N, C-alpha and C positions, 0 to 999 in steps of 0.2 A: 633954729629948730633943735628940740631936745629929744634925745633918744631914750626910750625906756627899756629896761632890761627885765625880761620875765624870768622868774625862777622856774627851772625845769622840775617837773614832778618825776619824770622818768628820762634817763639819759641812755638811749639805745647804743650809742657809740661806746660809752664807758662799759656797759654790760658786755658788749661784743668783745672788747679788748680784754676784760677780765676773764671771760670764758676761754678765749684764745690762749691767754697766758697760762691758765690752769691746765689746759690740754697739753700745751707745749712742755710744761714742767713735768707732767705725768708721763710723757712719751719720749722725752729727749734722748734716752739711751737705749731705745728699743730698736731691734732689727725689724725687717719687713714682716716676718711671721708673727712676732710679738705684737706689732702694730695692727695686723689684721685681726688677731685674737682680741685685742683691746677694743677695736671698733665693733666687732661682733658682740662682745659682752655688753658694751654700752647701748647698742641698738636693742638687744634683748631685754635689758633692764627697763627701757623706756617704751617697749612695744612698738618701735619704729622700724621701717624697712628702708633699705637702700633705694635710691632713685632708680626707677626702671624695673623694680621687682614687685 
Protein backbone atom coordinates (compact mmCIF):
# COMPACT_ATOMS: atom_id res chain seq x y z
CA UNK A 1 0.00 0.00 0.00
CA UNK A 2 1.36 3.37 -1.03
CA UNK A 3 0.73 6.52 0.97
CA UNK A 4 0.18 9.79 -0.85
CA UNK A 5 1.14 13.06 0.75
CA UNK A 6 -1.05 16.09 0.09
CA UNK A 7 0.48 19.53 -0.08
CA UNK A 8 -1.14 21.83 2.46
CA UNK A 9 -2.56 25.12 1.21
CA UNK A 10 -2.84 26.47 4.74
CA UNK A 11 -0.94 25.31 7.82
CA UNK A 12 -2.90 26.41 10.89
CA UNK A 13 -0.33 25.05 13.35
CA UNK A 14 2.51 27.01 11.71
CA UNK A 15 0.39 30.18 11.68
CA UNK A 16 -0.48 29.77 15.37
CA UNK A 17 3.18 29.21 16.29
CA UNK A 18 4.27 32.26 14.27
CA UNK A 19 1.67 34.47 15.96
CA UNK A 20 2.58 33.13 19.41
CA UNK A 21 6.29 33.73 18.78
CA UNK A 22 5.62 37.30 17.58
CA UNK A 23 3.53 38.13 20.67
CA UNK A 24 6.11 36.53 22.97
CA UNK A 25 8.94 38.59 21.50
CA UNK A 26 6.89 41.82 21.74
CA UNK A 27 5.92 41.24 25.38
CA UNK A 28 8.91 39.41 26.86
CA UNK A 29 10.18 42.27 29.06
CA UNK A 30 6.82 43.80 30.02
CA UNK A 31 5.52 43.99 33.54
CA UNK A 32 1.87 43.26 34.32
CA UNK A 33 0.65 46.84 33.77
CA UNK A 34 2.48 47.12 30.44
CA UNK A 35 1.05 43.77 29.37
CA UNK A 36 -2.50 44.90 30.21
CA UNK A 37 -1.97 48.08 28.16
CA UNK A 38 -0.57 46.04 25.25
CA UNK A 39 -3.60 43.74 25.25
CA UNK A 40 -6.02 46.67 25.49
CA UNK A 41 -4.31 48.42 22.58
CA UNK A 42 -4.33 45.30 20.38
CA UNK A 43 -8.01 44.68 21.12
CA UNK A 44 -8.94 48.26 20.26
CA UNK A 45 -6.97 48.10 17.00
CA UNK A 46 -8.93 45.05 15.90
CA UNK A 47 -12.30 46.09 17.35
CA UNK A 48 -12.41 42.90 19.44
CA UNK A 49 -13.66 42.45 22.97
CA UNK A 50 -12.41 40.28 25.80
CA UNK A 51 -14.32 37.07 26.41
CA UNK A 52 -17.32 37.75 28.66
CA UNK A 53 -17.60 41.45 27.83
